[in-house]
C-alpha positions in Angstrom: 0.2 -0.2 0.0 2.7 2.8 0.9 4.6 2.1 -2.7 1.5 2.3 -4.3 1.1 5.6 -2.2 4.7 7.1 -3.4 3.9 5.6 -7.3 0.5 7.3 -7.5 1.8 10.8 -5.7 4.6 10.9 -7.9 2.3 10.3 -11.6 0.3 12.9 -10.3 3.4 14.9 -9.9 5.2 13.7 -13.3 1.5 14.5 -14.7 1.2 18.0 -13.0 4.9 18.8 -14.3 4.5 17.9 -18.2 1.4 19.2 -18.7 1.9 21.6 -21.9 1.4 25.0 -20.5 1.4 26.8 -23.7 -2.0 25.1 -24.4 -2.9 27.2 -21.2 -1.0 30.0 -22.6 -2.9 34.2 -22.3 -3.1 36.2 -25.3 -0.4 38.7 -25.7 -3.0 41.3 -24.8 -4.7 39.3 -21.8 -0.5 39.4 -20.6 0.0 42.8 -21.5 -2.9 43.8 -19.6 -2.1 41.8 -16.6 1.2 43.2 -16.8 0.0 46.7 -16.1 -2.2 45.9 -13.9 0.6 44.0 -11.9 2.9 46.9 -12.4 0.4 49.7 -10.9 -0.5 47.2 -7.7 3.5 46.7 -7.3 4.8 50.4 -7.7 1.7 51.4 -5.5 2.5 49.5 -3.4 6.3 49.5 -3.1 8.4 52.6 -3.1 11.8 51.0 -4.1 10.4 49.7 -7.0 9.3 53.0 -8.7 12.9 53.8 -7.5 14.5 50.9 -9.1 12.4 51.4 -12.2 13.8 54.8 -13.0 17.1 53.3 -13.9 16.1 49.8 -15.4 17.0 48.7 -18.6 14.3 47.0 -18.5 11.4 44.8 -16.2 10.5 41.9 -17.1 6.7 41.2 -14.8 5.0 37.8 -14.2 1.8 39.6 -12.3 0.1 36.2 -11.6 2.4 33.1 -10.4 0.6 30.5 -9.3 2.5 27.5 -6.9 1.3 24.5 -5.4 2.3 21.6 -3.9 2.1 18.4 -1.7 5.6 17.5 -0.8 5.5 17.6 -5.1 4.8 20.8 -6.2 5.3 23.6 -9.4 4.8 26.6 -9.9 3.9 28.5 -13.9 2.9 31.9 -14.7 3.2 33.9 -17.7 4.2 37.6 -18.0 5.9 40.3 -20.4 9.5 41.8 -20.3 9.5 46.6 -20.8 11.3 48.2 -21.6 10.8 51.7 -22.5 7.4 51.8 -20.8 6.1 49.1 -23.8 6.6 45.0 -24.3 9.6 43.7 -25.7 9.0 40.4 -25.3 7.0 37.3 -23.3 7.8 35.0 -20.9 7.2 32.1 -19.1 8.6 30.9 -15.6 8.1 27.3 -14.4 9.3 25.5 -11.3 8.9 22.6 -10.0 10.1 21.4 -6.2 10.5 18.2 -3.8 10.2 18.3 0.1 8.3 19.3 3.2 5.5 21.6 1.6 1.6 21.6 1.1 -0.4 24.6 -0.1 -1.2 26.3 -3.0 -0.3 30.3 -3.4 -0.6 33.2 -6.3 1.9 36.1 -6.0 3.6 38.4 -8.8 6.8 39.6 -8.8 8.9 41.6 -10.9 12.8 41.2 -12.7 14.6 44.6 -12.9 17.9 44.1 -14.8 20.2 47.4 -14.4 22.3 46.8 -16.9 22.3 45.9 -20.6 24.1 43.2 -20.0 21.8 41.2 -18.0 19.2 42.3 -20.1 21.2 40.6 -23.1 21.8 37.5 -20.9 17.9 37.2 -20.5 17.3 37.9 -24.4 20.3 35.0 -26.2 19.8 32.6 -23.4 17.7 29.8 -24.5 16.0 29.5 -21.6 17.4 31.1 -18.5 18.0 29.2 -15.2 17.7 31.4 -12.3 20.7 30.5 -10.1 22.5 29.8 -12.5 24.0 33.5 -14.9 23.7 37.0 -13.7 23.6 37.6 -9.7 19.7 38.7 -8.2 19.1 40.4 -5.5 15.7 40.1 -3.6 14.5 42.9 -2.2 12.5 43.0 1.2 12.1 45.1 3.9 14.9 45.1 5.6 16.4 46.2 2.6 14.2 48.8 0.7 14.9 51.2 3.8 19.0 51.6 2.6 17.7 51.4 -1.4 18.9 54.6 -3.3 20.3 55.7 -6.9 23.5 54.7 -5.1 23.1 51.7 -3.6 21.3 50.1 -6.5 24.1 49.0 -8.4 23.0 44.8 -8.8 22.5 43.3 -12.0 19.1 42.1 -11.4 16.7 42.9 -8.6 13.6 40.9 -7.9 10.6 41.8 -5.7 7.4 40.3 -4.5 3.9 41.4 -4.5 0.6 40.6 -4.3 1.1 36.9 -2.4 -2.6 34.9 -1.3 -3.2 32.0 -0.3 -1.1 29.9 1.6 2.0 27.9 1.4 5.7 27.9 3.4 8.3 29.4 1.3 8.6 32.2 -1.9 10.9 31.8 -3.8 12.5 32.3 -7.6 15.5 30.3 -7.5 16.1 27.1 -9.8 12.9 29.0 -12.2 13.4 28.3 -15.6 12.6 31.8 -17.5 11.6 30.9 -21.1 10.5 33.3 -23.6 6.9 32.5 -25.5 5.2 33.5 -28.2 1.7 33.9 -27.4 -2.0 34.5 -29.9 
């Protein structure tokens, strides 16, 4: 019985992870609308995001990432890269995890690319695995008080927003970001 439960759980996890997410993809107009709403919400709740946006070469926004798991979990979301206030490409973020976890949540996050080199890395890589390539600094409430245009010199900054639901842990380490072509 124990092996059957383990097998069932593993099979379910593989099924969830291998769902062809492009079938679920939003249209370009839907993604653009969600990204605009997400940025508005982020800027209203985070003065440091407004500060970073002034100097960012590009902002990759995933306004609605769904994360769920029970021992084995996954997350998926779609977003857009904004350069100069205009969409410069569409992307997905996907991750799988295994460990002590249970629950479901949605959240948004924005990546602020502070140099042309980091933005070029995003554009030239065939799927950017976070944790490899440019370093990322997660801006939290403790760091926000000391963030200025002078101290904000790292490669990429990440800011989370609009978290809903209940699940232990929130992170982007191990996520893979891929360019997508919505309808």
